[in-house]
C-alpha positions in Angstrom: -14.5 13.9 26.1 -12.6 16.3 23.8 -13.0 20.0 24.1 -11.7 23.3 22.7 -8.7 23.2 20.4 -8.1 19.5 20.7 -11.6 18.7 19.5 -11.2 21.2 16.6 -7.9 19.5 15.7 -9.6 16.1 15.6 -12.6 17.4 13.6 -10.4 19.1 11.0 -8.4 15.9 10.4 -11.4 13.6 10.4 -13.6 15.8 8.2 -11.0 15.7 5.4 -10.5 12.0 5.9 -14.2 11.2 5.8 -14.5 13.4 2.6 -11.9 11.1 1.0 -13.9 8.0 2.1 -17.1 9.5 0.7 -15.5 9.9 -2.7 -14.2 6.3 -2.6 -17.7 5.0 -1.8 -19.2 7.0 -4.7 -16.5 5.8 -7.1 -16.7 2.1 -6.2 -20.5 1.9 -5.9 -21.2 3.9 -9.0 -23.7 6.0 -7.1 -23.4 9.3 -5.2 -22.6 8.6 -1.6 -22.8 11.2 1.2 -21.3 10.9 4.7 -22.8 13.5 7.0 -20.9 13.9 10.2 -23.1 13.7 13.3 -20.5 13.7 16.0 -16.8 13.2 16.7 -15.3 12.8 20.2 -13.3 10.7 22.6 -14.8 7.9 24.6 -14.0 4.7 26.4 -14.1 1.7 24.0 -16.6 0.0 26.3 -19.1 2.8 25.7 -19.0 2.9 21.9 -21.3 -0.1 21.5 -24.1 1.8 23.0 -24.3 3.8 19.8 -25.6 0.7 17.9 -28.5 -1.7 17.9 -29.1 -4.9 16.0 -26.7 -6.3 13.4 -23.8 -4.3 12.1 -20.9 -5.0 9.8 -17.6 -4.8 11.7 -14.5 -3.9 9.6 -11.4 -4.1 11.9 -7.8 -3.2 11.1 -4.4 -2.9 12.7 -2.1 -0.1 11.8 1.5 -1.0 11.0 4.4 -0.2 13.3 2.1 -0.3 16.3 0.4 2.9 15.4 -3.0 1.6 16.8 -6.2 0.2 15.6 -9.1 1.2 13.4 -12.6 -0.2 13.2 -15.4 0.7 10.8 -18.9 -0.1 11.9 -21.7 0.0 9.3 -25.4 -0.8 9.8 -26.4 -4.1 8.3 -29.0 -2.4 6.1 -26.4 -0.2 4.5 -23.9 -3.1 4.1 -26.6 -5.0 2.3 -27.2 -2.1 -0.1 -23.4 -1.8 -0.7 -23.3 -5.6 -1.5 -26.2 -5.4 -3.9 -24.5 -2.6 -5.8 -21.1 -4.2 -5.8 -22.5 -7.4 -7.5 -24.0 -5.2 -10.3 -27.5 -4.7 -9.1 -29.2 -1.4 -8.4 -29.3 -1.5 -4.6 -33.2 -1.6 -4.4 -33.3 -5.4 -3.7 -30.7 -5.6 -0.9 -30.3 -9.1 0.6 -31.8 -9.8 4.0 -28.6 -11.8 4.8 -25.1 -11.4 3.4 -24.3 -14.6 1.5 -20.7 -15.4 0.5 -20.8 -13.4 -2.7 -22.2 -10.4 -1.0 -19.9 -10.7 1.9 -16.8 -10.9 -0.3 -17.9 -7.8 -2.3 -18.7 -5.6 0.7 -15.5 -6.7 2.4 -13.4 -5.5 -0.5 -15.3 -2.2 -0.7 -15.1 -1.4 3.0 -11.4 -2.3 3.3 -10.6 0.1 0.4 -12.6 2.9 2.1 -10.8 2.3 5.4 -7.4 2.4 3.5 -8.4 5.7 1.9 -9.4 7.3 5.2 -6.3 6.1 6.9 -4.1 7.4 4.1 -5.8 10.8 4.4 -5.1 10.9 8.2 -1.5 9.8 7.7 -0.9 12.6 5.1 -2.2 15.2 7.5 -0.3 14.1 10.6 2.8 13.4 8.4 3.1 9.7 9.5 3.1 6.6 7.3 0.0 4.7 8.1 -0.6 1.3 6.6 -3.7 -0.7 7.5 -3.6 -4.5 8.0 -7.2 -5.6 7.5 -8.7 -8.0 10.0 -11.6 -10.4 9.7 -14.8 -8.7 8.7 -17.9 -9.9 10.6 -21.6 -9.3 11.1 -22.2 -8.8 14.8 -25.2 -8.1 16.9 -23.7 -5.4 19.1 -26.7 -4.4 21.3 -24.6 -2.0 23.4 -21.8 -4.5 23.9 -18.1 -4.2 23.1 -17.0 -3.7 19.5 -14.3 -6.3 18.7 -10.8 -4.9 18.0 -10.7 -1.8 20.2 -10.0 -1.1 23.9 -9.1 1.8 26.2 -9.6 5.4 25.2 -10.6 5.9 21.5 -11.6 8.6 19.1 -14.7 8.0 17.1 -16.6 9.8 14.3 -20.2 9.1 13.7 -21.8 9.7 10.3 -25.0 9.1 8.4 -24.3 7.3 5.2 -26.7 7.7 2.3 -26.0 5.9 -1.0 -27.8 7.2 -4.1 -31.0 8.1 -2.2 -31.5 4.5 -1.1 -31.9 5.5 2.5 -29.6 6.5 5.3 -27.8 4.3 7.8 -25.2 4.7 10.5 -21.4 4.5 9.8 -18.9 5.0 12.6 -15.1 4.8 12.5 -13.2 4.3 15.7 -9.4 4.9 16.2 -7.3 3.7 19.1 -3.7 3.8 20.1 -1.0 6.3 19.0 -2.9 7.5 15.9 -5.7 8.8 18.1 -3.1 10.7 20.2 -1.5 12.2 17.1 -4.8 13.5 15.8 -5.3 15.4 19.0 -2.1 17.4 18.3 -3.6 18.6 15.0 -2.6 18.4 11.3 1.0 19.0 10.2 -0.2 19.2 6.6 -3.4 20.7 5.4 -5.9 18.6 3.5 -9.2 19.6 1.9 -12.0 18.1 -0.2 -10.8 19.7 -3.4 -7.9 17.4 -3.9 -5.1 19.5 -2.3 -2.8 18.4 0.5 -0.4 20.7 2.2 3.3 20.2 1.3 4.9 19.3 4.7 8.2 20.7 3.6 6.9 24.2 3.4 3.2 24.4 3.8 2.4 25.2 0.1 -0.6 23.6 -1.6 0.1 21.4 -4.5 -2.5 19.6 -6.8 -2.0 15.9 -6.2 -3.1 14.9 -9.7 -0.4 17.1 -11.4 3.0 15.9 -12.5 4.8 18.3 -10.2 2.8 17.0 -7.2 3.9 13.4 -8.0 7.5 14.6 -8.2 7.3 16.3 -4.8 5.7 13.4 -3.0 7.7 10.6 -4.6 11.1 12.2 -4.6 11.6 15.6 -3.0 10.0 14.7 0.4 11.8 11.4 0.5 15.2 13.0 -0.3 14.7 15.4 2.6 14.1 12.4 4.9 10.5 13.3 5.6 7.8 10.7 6.3 5.7 9.9 3.2 3.6 7.0 1.9 6.9 5.5 0.6 9.3 3.5 2.7 12.7 1.9 2.1 11.2 -1.4 3.2 9.2 -1.4 -0.1 12.5 -2.0 -2.0 12.2 -5.7 -1.5 8.9 -5.8 -3.5 9.7 -3.3 -6.2 10.4 -6.1 -8.7 7.3 -8.1 -8.0 5.3 -8.4 -11.2 1.7 -6.9 -11.2 -1.1 -7.4 -13.7 -2.1 -4.2 -15.5 -5.6 -4.2 -17.1 -7.2 -1.6 -19.2 -11.0 -1.8 -19.1 -12.8 -0.3 -22.1 -16.2 -0.7 -20.6 -18.8 -3.1 -19.0 -22.3 -4.3 -19.7 -24.8 -6.8 -18.3 -26.4 -9.5 -20.4 -28.9 -12.2 -19.7 -27.8 -15.8 -20.2 -30.1 -16.1 -23.2 -28.4 -13.0 -24.8 -24.9 -14.6 -24.3 -26.1 -17.8 -25.9 -27.3 -15.8 -29.0 -23.9 -14.3 -29.6 -22.3 -15.1 -33.0 -19.6 -13.7 -35.2 -20.5 -10.2 -36.1 -22.6 -9.6 -33.0 -22.1 -6.1 -31.5 -22.0 -5.7 -27.7 -22.7 -2.2 -26.5 -20.7 -1.0 -23.5 -21.4 1.5 -20.7 -18.9 4.1 -22.0 -19.3 6.7 -24.6 -16.9 7.1 -27.5 -13.9 9.2 -26.4 -14.6 8.7 -22.7 -11.5 7.8 -20.6 -10.9 4.1 -20.0 -10.1 2.6 -16.6 -6.6 1.3 -15.7 -6.5 -1.3 -13.0 -3.5 -3.0 -11.3 -4.3 -6.4 -9.8 -7.9 -5.6 -10.4 -7.7 -2.4 -8.3 -8.6 0.9 -10.0 -5.6 3.4 -10.0 -5.9 5.6 -13.1 -7.8 6.8 -16.2 -6.4 7.1 -19.7 -7.1 7.4 -23.4 -6.4 4.9 -26.1 -3.6 5.8 -28.5 -1.9 3.9 -31.4 1.8 3.5 -31.3 3.1 2.2 -34.6 0.8 -0.7 -35.1 0.0 -1.4 -31.4 -2.6 0.0 -29.1 -1.4 2.0 -26.1 -2.8 4.0 -23.2 -1.9 7.6 -22.4 -2.6 8.2 -18.7 -4.8 11.3 -18.2 -5.7 11.0 -14.5 -4.2 9.0 -11.7 -5.0 8.1 -8.1 -2.9 10.2 -5.8 0.4 8.6 -4.6 -0.7 8.3 -1.0 -3.6 6.1 -2.1 -1.8 3.8 -4.6 0.0 1.5 -2.2 -3.2 0.4 -0.3 -4.9 -0.2 -3.6 -2.1 -2.6 -4.7 
């Protein structure tokens, strides 16, 4: 078990990381999600399973460069609510079993949240952390071993509540070198208001500002410090990506679609003047406003996902 300064170090890092995950849940599910921390500590991997009962969604991952393992465990009830919301429903009629469509939707959601949490931890301990997702499964743990972890691990237990639809357990487990680095404490400060400490001098910079992007993308790299960018990315820099601008969405019944004709008007879920969403390979990365350039439409970017989170989203 952790104690004293070491536990405080771990709690500080994980609190900021869980806050980032909470925001990602809210953004992708379209409902306010809260992750209330119940406990964070060190334990033997064989004892973690005792925290669970019944069916749970297991979301495993391997960190690149041998940095360790990460596993997210979500109660089946909450996973079903997530799946219902991800396919466009309101979450009140969660499926009893996750069919292929539900499973695919909740897999995409949870992997993105894991990426966000890992990115936040990496930014705080000044280490590049990239997650390689494993196979997501639904497992009846019943105090047994959680697949994908072994030895001494650090865990954080939370209560997840999505839009007032009921609370369920969500636990994240970290093993290997990343767990040891968290014990040493943060090398860059992070907080829920969108600021991360500049590891070159400790100053706070707003990640959504132009100056922050310049610092993260160029200044830190020029000084040879570890960032989310890596020279190994050079081999994929000329890979084409599909950029999509989404004006809005709506839901229609089949009969409504069949009644469409020239001149029909479809009302979208966005207000006039509201920012549009910008997606790369169907992953949300920014917001913008529509402009006209000569006779063509264009998009002026007004808000962008922070640099540390963009690579996992691609």
